[in-house]
C-alpha positions in Angstrom: 0.0 0.0 0.0 2.8 2.4 0.8 4.3 1.7 -2.6 1.0 2.5 -4.3 0.7 5.8 -2.4 4.2 6.8 -3.4 3.6 6.0 -7.0 0.4 8.1 -7.1 2.6 11.3 -6.8 4.9 11.0 -9.8 7.8 13.4 -10.2 7.5 16.1 -12.8 8.2 14.9 -16.2 10.8 16.3 -18.7 8.0 17.7 -20.8 6.6 19.7 -17.9 10.0 21.0 -17.0 10.5 22.0 -20.6 7.3 23.9 -20.7 8.3 25.8 -17.6 11.7 26.7 -19.1 10.1 27.8 -22.4 7.5 30.0 -20.6 10.1 31.6 -18.4 12.3 32.4 -21.4 9.4 34.0 -23.3 8.4 36.2 -20.4 12.0 37.3 -19.8 12.5 38.0 -23.5 9.3 40.1 -23.5 10.3 42.1 -20.5 14.0 42.7 -21.2 13.8 43.3 -24.9 11.0 45.8 -24.8 13.2 48.6 -23.6 12.0 52.2 -24.3 13.9 53.8 -27.3 14.7 56.8 -25.1 17.0 54.8 -23.0 19.3 54.1 -25.9 19.6 57.8 -26.7 22.1 58.8 -24.0 24.9 60.4 -26.0 24.0 61.7 -29.4 26.9 63.3 -31.1 26.4 66.8 -32.6 27.1 67.2 -36.3 27.7 70.2 -38.4 25.4 68.9 -41.1 22.3 69.7 -38.9 23.3 73.3 -38.8 23.7 73.4 -42.6 20.3 71.8 -43.2 18.5 74.2 -40.8 16.1 76.7 -42.3 17.1 80.4 -42.4 15.8 82.3 -39.4 16.3 85.8 -38.0 19.3 87.7 -39.2 19.7 89.8 -36.1 20.0 89.0 -32.4 18.7 90.8 -29.3 20.9 92.5 -26.7 18.7 91.5 -23.7 16.0 89.1 -22.6 13.2 91.4 -23.6 14.6 92.0 -27.1 15.7 88.4 -27.8 15.3 87.4 -31.4 12.6 84.7 -31.9 14.0 81.4 -33.2 12.0 78.3 -34.0 13.4 74.8 -33.6 15.0 73.7 -36.9 15.9 77.3 -37.9 19.3 78.9 -38.1 19.7 82.4 -36.7 22.6 84.7 -37.7 23.9 88.0 -36.4 26.8 90.3 -36.8 28.1 92.1 -33.7 31.1 93.4 -32.0 33.3 91.4 -29.6 32.0 92.0 -26.1 28.3 92.3 -27.0 25.7 90.0 -25.5 23.5 88.2 -28.1 20.1 86.7 -27.2 17.7 84.4 -29.0 14.5 82.7 -27.7 13.0 79.4 -28.8 10.1 77.3 -27.6 10.5 73.8 -26.0 7.7 71.5 -25.0 7.2 68.5 -22.8 9.3 65.4 -23.6 11.8 67.4 -25.7 15.5 67.4 -25.1 16.8 70.6 -26.8 20.3 71.0 -28.2 21.7 74.4 -28.9 24.6 74.8 -31.4 26.5 78.0 -32.0 29.2 78.9 -34.4 31.3 82.0 -34.0 33.2 83.2 -37.1 36.2 85.3 -36.0 38.1 88.0 -38.0 41.4 87.4 -39.7 44.3 86.5 -37.4 46.2 89.6 -38.1 43.3 91.6 -36.7 43.4 89.9 -33.3 46.0 90.3 -30.5 45.4 87.1 -28.5 43.2 84.1 -27.8 39.5 84.4 -26.7 37.1 82.2 -24.8 33.4 82.0 -25.9 30.4 80.8 -24.0 26.7 80.0 -24.5 24.2 79.9 -21.6 20.6 78.8 -21.7 17.8 80.2 -19.5 14.2 79.0 -19.1 11.1 81.2 -19.1 11.7 82.2 -15.5 15.3 83.2 -16.4 16.8 80.4 -14.4 20.1 79.2 -15.9 19.7 75.6 -17.1 22.8 73.3 -16.9 24.0 71.4 -19.9 24.0 67.7 -19.6 26.8 67.4 -22.2 28.4 69.4 -24.9 31.1 72.1 -25.2 29.4 75.0 -23.6 32.6 77.1 -23.4 35.6 76.9 -25.7 38.9 78.7 -26.1 39.7 80.1 -29.6 43.4 80.4 -30.5 44.7 83.6 -31.9 44.8 82.1 -35.4 41.4 80.2 -35.2 38.9 81.1 -37.9 35.8 79.9 -35.9 34.7 78.2 -32.7 31.8 75.8 -32.2 29.8 75.5 -29.0 27.1 72.9 -28.1 24.7 72.6 -25.1 22.2 69.8 -24.6 19.6 70.5 -21.9 17.8 68.1 -19.7 14.4 66.7 -20.9 11.6 69.2 -20.5 9.1 68.0 -17.9 5.4 68.6 -17.8 5.3 69.5 -14.1 7.8 70.2 -11.3 7.9 71.2 -7.7 8.2 74.9 -7.0 11.6 74.5 -5.3 13.1 72.4 -8.2 15.1 73.8 -11.1 13.7 71.3 -13.7 13.1 72.6 -17.2 9.5 73.3 -17.9 7.5 73.9 -21.1 7.8 77.4 -22.5 10.4 79.9 -23.7 14.2 79.3 -23.5 16.7 82.0 -24.0 20.2 81.5 -25.5 22.9 84.0 -24.6 26.2 84.1 -26.6 29.1 86.2 -25.5 32.9 86.2 -25.0 34.0 85.4 -21.4 37.8 86.0 -21.8 39.3 88.5 -24.2 42.4 90.6 -24.6 41.7 94.3 -24.0 43.0 95.2 -27.5 40.5 92.9 -29.2 37.4 94.4 -27.6 35.0 95.7 -30.1 36.3 93.8 -33.1 33.6 92.4 -35.4 32.4 88.8 -35.5 29.6 86.8 -37.0 27.5 84.2 -35.0 25.1 81.4 -36.1 22.8 79.6 -33.7 20.6 76.6 -34.4 18.3 74.6 -32.1 16.9 71.1 -32.5 15.5 68.6 -30.1 14.9 64.9 -29.6 11.7 63.3 -28.3 12.4 61.2 -25.2 9.0 59.5 -24.8 7.1 58.5 -21.8 10.2 57.3 -19.8 10.5 60.9 -18.5 6.8 61.6 -18.1 5.5 62.8 -14.7 2.1 63.5 -13.3 0.6 66.9 -13.4 0.8 69.7 -15.9 1.1 73.5 -16.2 -1.9 75.6 -16.9 0.1 77.7 -19.3 3.7 77.5 -20.7 6.3 79.7 -19.1 6.7 82.6 -21.5 7.2 85.7 -19.4 8.5 88.8 -21.1 7.2 87.8 -24.5 4.4 89.9 -25.8 1.4 87.8 -27.0 0.8 89.9 -30.2 0.8 88.7 -33.8 3.0 89.9 -36.5 0.3 92.1 -38.0 -0.4 93.7 -34.6 3.2 94.4 -34.1 3.5 96.0 -37.5 0.6 98.3 -36.6 2.2 99.3 -33.4 5.5 100.1 -35.1 3.7 102.3 -37.7 1.5 104.0 -35.1 -1.7 101.9 -35.5 -4.9 103.1 -37.1 -4.9 106.5 -35.3 -1.3 107.2 -36.3 0.0 107.6 -32.8 3.6 106.5 -32.3 4.1 103.6 -30.0 7.2 101.8 -28.8 7.9 98.5 -30.6 7.2 95.4 -28.6 8.9 92.0 -28.9 7.2 89.5 -31.2 5.2 86.6 -29.8 7.0 83.3 -29.2 6.2 80.8 -31.8 4.4 77.6 -30.5 5.9 74.2 -31.3 4.4 72.3 -34.2 1.0 71.0 -33.2 0.8 73.4 -30.2 1.7 73.0 -26.6 1.2 69.3 -25.8 1.5 69.4 -22.0 -1.3 67.1 -20.8 -2.3 63.7 -19.4 -1.4 61.6 -22.4 2.0 60.1 -22.9 3.3 56.8 -24.4 3.9 55.6 -20.8 0.2 54.5 -20.9 1.1 52.1 -23.7 3.9 50.6 -21.6 1.6 50.3 -18.6 -1.0 48.5 -20.7 1.6 46.2 -22.2 2.9 45.4 -18.7 -0.6 44.6 -17.5 -1.1 42.2 -20.5 2.2 40.5 -19.8 1.3 40.1 -16.1 -2.1 38.5 -17.0 -0.5 36.1 -19.5 2.2 35.2 -16.9 -0.6 34.5 -14.3 -2.6 32.3 -16.7 0.6 30.4 -17.7 1.5 29.9 -14.1 -1.9 28.6 -13.3 -1.8 26.0 -16.1 1.5 24.7 -14.7 0.4 24.4 -11.1 -3.2 23.2 -11.3 -2.1 19.5 -11.6 -3.1 16.8 -14.0 -6.5 16.2 -12.5 -5.8 12.7 -11.2 -6.7 11.8 -7.5 -4.0 12.3 -5.0 -4.6 9.0 -3.3 -5.4 5.5 -4.6 -8.8 4.3 -3.5 -8.9 1.3 -1.1 -9.0 -2.1 -2.9 -7.3 -0.8 -6.0 
C-alpha cells in the first residue's frame, strides 16, 4: 500500500520542465527586450550637417532678454556684432523634448586679433533660471589664429510638471545667450559673426510625470501677432507713435502638448497584459493533471 501511495505522486516529467523553461524564457524576453527607445539615446553626437540643413531664421539678435530674437526649432539664426556684446535668442520647448543648442562664431582674420579668446553660451528658461548642460562644449577657447569656434549645449528633458523648489526645465520659452567670457583688451569691439541653431529629440514616456502647467512659461514675451506688431510700429490706425514690442513666441508644431497623455500609458497597458499572461501560464503549470492524490482502497 505504501508503494502505491508513493507511485500516485509521480515526479514532474521532462515535458513539464521543458514547458516551464520555455515559458520563463518567453516572459523574460518580452520584459527585457521591450526597452524604451529613449534609454538608448544617451549620448547623441552633434554634427555640423544639422546646422547646414537648418532653415534660415532671423538675421539679427537681441541684446537683452526682452529683445531676444525669436528662433524656432529647426531654424538657423545669424547675427553680426562686436566682440564684447551679449547676443540673445529665444525658442520654444515642449514636454518630452531634449533641446540641443549649437552656436558657431566666425572670427576675423588672425592679423586683426591680438590674442586668444574664450566664448560661451548659456541657456535660461522662461523664469530666467540658468539651465545646466547635460553634455556638450558650452565654453571653448579660440586660439589667436582660429577662424571659428563651435559651441554645443544639450539640456535636460523638458518636464510637464515640477515642484516649486526644483530647477527642472518646464514647457515654455528658452533664452540663448552668446558672449565672449575672456578676451584681450585690445580685441574688444572687433567684429564677428554668429550662427545659432536649435533642435531637439523626443524622449517619450520614460521621463513623463504626473501633473501639468496651466500655461507654458513665456514671461517677457508679448502675445501679439506679426500684423499687430507692425501696426504698433507704424503707429496703428490712429497714427499715434508707439514703442515697438517684442514678437510673440512661436508655438511648437501642433501646439503645446502638456497634458495627461504620454506613451507611458502604452507601456503600462503592455505590462498589464504580460502580467495577465504570466498568471494564466503559471496557473496552467500548477493546477495539476486532475488525477486523484490517493489510490482508492482495494485498487
